[in-house]
C-alpha positions as CSV (number, residue, x, y, z in Angstrom):
1,M,18.8,2.9,-7.8
2,Q,18.7,6.4,-6.2
3,A,18.3,8.0,-9.7
4,L,15.4,5.6,-10.5
5,V,13.7,6.3,-7.1
6,D,14.0,10.1,-7.8
7,Q,12.3,9.6,-11.2
8,V,9.5,7.6,-9.7
9,I,9.0,10.2,-6.9
10,E,8.7,12.9,-9.6
11,I,6.0,10.8,-11.4
12,A,4.1,10.2,-8.2
13,R,4.2,13.9,-7.3
14,A,2.9,14.8,-10.8
15,A,0.0,12.4,-10.4
16,G,-0.7,13.8,-7.0
17,A,-0.8,17.3,-8.3
18,A,-3.4,16.2,-10.9
19,I,-5.5,14.5,-8.2
20,M,-5.4,17.7,-6.1
21,E,-6.7,19.8,-9.0
22,I,-9.9,17.7,-8.8
23,Y,-10.0,17.1,-5.0
24,D,-11.6,20.4,-4.0
25,T,-14.1,20.6,-6.9
26,D,-17.5,19.0,-7.5
27,F,-15.9,16.1,-9.3
28,E,-17.9,13.7,-11.4
29,K,-18.3,10.2,-10.0
30,Y,-18.2,7.0,-12.0
31,E,-18.8,3.4,-10.9
32,K,-16.4,0.5,-11.2
33,S,-17.6,-3.0,-12.0
34,D,-17.2,-3.9,-8.3
35,A,-19.4,-0.8,-7.4
36,S,-16.6,1.1,-5.6
37,P,-16.4,4.8,-6.5
38,L,-14.1,6.0,-9.2
39,T,-13.3,9.6,-9.9
40,E,-11.8,11.6,-12.7
41,A,-8.7,11.8,-10.5
42,D,-8.1,8.1,-10.9
43,L,-7.9,8.4,-14.7
44,A,-5.8,11.5,-14.7
45,A,-3.3,10.0,-12.3
46,H,-3.3,6.7,-14.3
47,K,-2.4,8.5,-17.5
48,I,0.4,10.5,-15.9
49,I,2.0,7.5,-14.2
50,C,1.8,5.2,-17.2
51,E,3.3,7.8,-19.5
52,G,6.0,8.7,-17.0
53,L,7.0,5.1,-16.4
54,A,7.0,4.3,-20.1
55,A,9.5,7.2,-20.6
56,I,12.0,5.9,-18.1
57,S,11.6,2.1,-18.5
58,D,10.5,-0.5,-21.0
59,L,9.1,-2.8,-18.3
60,P,5.3,-3.7,-18.5
61,I,2.9,-1.8,-16.3
62,L,0.0,-3.3,-14.3
63,S,-2.3,-0.6,-13.1
64,E,-5.6,-0.8,-11.2
65,E,-7.2,1.3,-13.9
66,S,-6.0,-1.1,-16.7
67,S,-8.6,-3.6,-17.7
68,K,-7.5,-7.0,-16.5
69,E,-8.8,-8.5,-19.8
70,E,-6.2,-6.5,-21.7
71,I,-3.4,-8.4,-20.1
72,S,-3.9,-12.1,-20.0
73,W,-2.4,-14.4,-17.4
74,D,-0.4,-16.1,-20.1
75,K,1.3,-12.9,-20.8
76,R,1.6,-11.7,-17.2
77,S,3.1,-15.0,-16.0
78,S,6.1,-14.4,-18.2
79,W,6.9,-11.1,-16.6
80,G,10.1,-11.4,-14.5
81,A,9.9,-7.7,-13.6
82,F,7.1,-5.2,-13.9
83,W,5.6,-2.0,-12.5
84,I,2.5,-2.3,-10.4
85,V,0.4,0.9,-9.9
86,D,-2.5,2.2,-7.9
87,P,-3.1,5.7,-9.2
88,L,-5.4,6.6,-6.4
89,D,-5.6,4.2,-3.5
90,G,-8.4,5.0,-1.1
91,T,-11.1,6.3,-3.5
92,K,-13.6,6.1,-0.7
93,E,-11.4,8.4,1.4
94,F,-11.2,10.7,-1.6
95,I,-15.0,10.9,-1.9
96,K,-15.3,11.5,1.8
97,R,-12.6,14.2,1.5
98,N,-10.7,13.0,4.6
99,G,-7.3,13.2,2.9
100,E,-6.3,9.6,3.6
101,F,-5.5,8.5,0.0
102,T,-2.3,7.8,-1.8
103,V,-0.5,7.3,-5.1
104,N,1.2,3.9,-5.1
105,I,4.0,2.8,-7.5
106,A,6.1,-0.3,-7.1
107,L,8.8,-2.1,-9.1
108,V,8.3,-5.9,-8.7
109,E,11.0,-8.4,-9.6
110,D,10.6,-12.2,-9.0
111,G,7.5,-11.7,-6.9
112,R,9.0,-9.1,-4.6
113,A,8.6,-5.3,-4.5
114,K,12.2,-4.0,-4.7
115,L,11.2,-0.4,-5.0
116,G,8.1,1.4,-3.7
117,V,6.8,5.0,-3.6
118,V,3.7,6.0,-1.7
119,Y,2.6,9.6,-1.9
120,C,-0.2,11.3,0.0
121,P,-1.0,14.5,-1.9
122,P,-3.2,16.3,0.8
123,L,-0.4,15.9,3.4
124,D,2.4,16.3,0.8
125,R,3.9,13.2,2.6
126,L,6.1,10.8,0.8
127,Y,7.2,7.3,1.7
128,Y,9.8,5.6,-0.4
129,A,12.1,2.6,-0.3
130,A,14.4,0.6,-2.5
131,D,17.0,-2.1,-2.3
132,E,20.3,-0.8,-1.1
133,L,18.7,2.5,0.1
134,G,16.4,1.7,3.0
135,A,13.0,3.2,3.7
136,Y,12.2,6.9,4.3
137,R,9.5,9.4,5.0
138,K,9.6,13.0,3.7
139,D,7.1,15.7,4.6
140,G,6.9,18.6,2.3
141,A,10.3,20.3,1.8
142,G,11.6,18.8,5.0
143,D,14.5,16.4,5.3
144,A,14.0,12.7,4.6
145,V,13.7,10.6,7.8
146,K,14.9,7.0,7.8
147,L,12.1,4.6,8.9
148,Q,12.3,1.7,11.4
149,V,9.5,-0.5,12.5
150,A,8.8,-0.5,16.3
151,D,9.6,-3.4,18.6
152,E,6.6,-5.3,20.0
153,P,5.4,-3.8,23.3
154,S,6.5,-5.5,26.5
155,E,4.0,-7.5,28.6
156,G,1.2,-5.2,29.9
157,E,2.1,-2.4,27.5
158,I,-0.4,-1.1,24.9
159,W,-0.4,-2.5,21.3
160,N,-1.1,0.1,18.6
161,V,-3.0,-1.7,16.0
162,V,-4.1,0.1,12.8
163,G,-7.1,-1.0,10.6
164,S,-9.2,0.0,7.7
165,R,-11.8,2.7,7.9
166,S,-14.0,1.0,5.4
167,H,-13.5,-2.8,5.7
168,G,-13.2,-5.5,8.2
169,A,-14.1,-3.6,11.4
170,D,-15.6,-6.6,13.2
171,A,-12.6,-8.8,12.4
172,L,-10.3,-6.1,13.6
173,A,-12.2,-5.7,16.9
174,A,-12.1,-9.5,17.4
175,F,-8.3,-9.5,16.8
176,G,-8.0,-6.7,19.3
177,E,-9.9,-8.6,21.9
178,K,-7.7,-11.6,21.6
179,L,-4.5,-9.5,21.7
180,G,-5.5,-7.7,24.9
181,N,-4.4,-4.2,25.8
182,V,-4.9,-2.5,22.4
183,N,-5.3,0.9,21.0
184,L,-7.2,0.6,17.7
185,V,-6.6,3.3,15.1
186,S,-8.5,3.6,11.8
187,M,-6.8,4.8,8.7
188,G,-7.5,4.7,4.9
189,S,-5.4,3.4,1.9
190,S,-1.8,2.2,2.0
191,L,-1.1,4.7,4.8
192,K,-1.9,1.8,7.2
193,L,1.2,-0.2,6.1
194,C,3.3,3.0,6.2
195,M,2.2,3.6,9.8
196,V,3.8,0.2,10.8
197,A,6.9,1.1,8.7
198,D,7.1,4.4,10.5
199,G,6.8,2.8,14.0
200,Q,3.5,4.5,14.7
201,A,1.7,1.1,14.8
202,H,2.9,-2.3,15.9
203,L,0.5,-4.3,13.7
204,Y,-1.9,-4.0,10.8
205,P,-4.0,-7.1,10.4
206,R,-5.9,-7.1,7.1
207,L,-8.9,-9.4,7.3
208,A,-10.7,-8.1,4.2
209,P,-10.0,-8.3,0.5
210,T,-7.2,-6.3,-1.2
211,C,-5.5,-6.5,-4.6
212,E,-1.8,-6.6,-5.4
213,W,-1.7,-2.9,-6.5
214,D,-3.1,-1.9,-3.0
215,T,-0.1,-3.2,-1.2
216,A,3.0,-3.6,-3.3
217,A,4.5,-0.1,-2.9
218,A,3.9,0.1,0.8
219,Q,5.2,-3.4,1.3
220,A,8.5,-2.3,-0.1
221,V,8.5,0.5,2.5
222,V,7.6,-1.9,5.3
223,E,10.3,-4.5,4.4
224,H,13.0,-1.9,4.0
225,A,12.1,-0.5,7.4
226,G,12.7,-3.9,8.9
227,G,9.2,-5.2,8.9
228,Q,7.2,-8.0,7.1
229,V,3.9,-8.5,5.4
230,L,2.8,-12.0,6.1
231,T,0.1,-14.3,4.8
232,P,-2.0,-16.6,7.0
233,A,0.8,-19.2,6.3
234,L,3.2,-16.6,7.9
235,E,5.0,-16.3,4.6
236,S,5.9,-13.1,2.7
237,L,3.2,-11.7,0.5
238,Q,4.2,-12.2,-3.2
239,Y,3.3,-10.4,-6.4
240,G,2.7,-11.6,-10.0
241,K,2.8,-15.3,-9.0
242,K,-0.9,-16.2,-9.7
243,E,-3.7,-15.4,-12.1
244,D,-5.9,-14.1,-9.4
245,L,-4.8,-10.5,-8.5
246,L,-6.5,-10.7,-5.1
247,N,-4.2,-10.9,-2.1
248,P,-4.8,-13.4,0.7
249,Y,-5.4,-11.9,4.1
250,F,-2.2,-10.6,5.7
251,I,-0.7,-8.9,8.7
252,V,2.0,-6.2,8.7
253,C,4.4,-6.6,11.6
254,K,8.0,-6.6,12.7
255,A,8.1,-10.4,12.7
256,A,5.7,-13.2,13.5
257,G,5.0,-13.2,17.2
258,E,3.9,-15.8,19.6
259,R,1.4,-13.3,21.2
260,W,-0.7,-12.8,18.1
261,S,0.2,-15.3,15.4
262,E,-2.4,-17.9,16.4
263,S,-5.2,-15.3,16.7
264,F,-4.4,-13.9,13.3
265,V,-4.2,-17.3,11.6
266,T,-7.5,-18.4,13.2
267,L,-9.3,-15.2,12.1
268,A,-7.8,-15.3,8.6
269,Q,-9.1,-18.8,7.9
């Protein structure tokens, strides 16, 4: 598993390098069918990742930049294991040039992400996790640091709650009001899940749409750091189990807690 993780990290770094070649230029913008911005960097990273994964594995690949029509549900439903990729998660953050975007690569088996690599090129920050290895953060050439989610704060202490810069601000504020003593932090891309894995945030309630490729890699990091990604039914978020690639709303946490579960479920309905 360590050898496979190292190979995926190398692929993610190569994709990140291609993104950074475009990041500080006057890049050309395109439009996706859902009207979110797409850049040349998406396509460059997609090509590098798909070619890299194909060289080390014969498993199928589901990438955000692959047309959904090319891979029917009849075909996807038979996949026991597959790669799920977001070549550039946080394209709005890329366009804004705030550095809060990532390359996400996950290996899914039986609905669960058993390996995940999240790479933030502007920070040269890497999060990775896999079965039997645990979860780690590595900054630049520094040593890898083992990750552990934080315990819930005691009564009266401040909750650190992270949310999206671009989506669901009103719902996040409503959740914070119900929770009480809260420090709300905005962040882009899958870095929000990684903040919980890293113990920098206690909760990340997601009360706006996401797709499977947005979360799979970072969920592996969260779970291997001792956390959970839970649906409104307070069950683990699953992958490749339904035709629709949209995730339900979810919350990233150490475990379902009495002090917030009811508020989350109510707001998520």
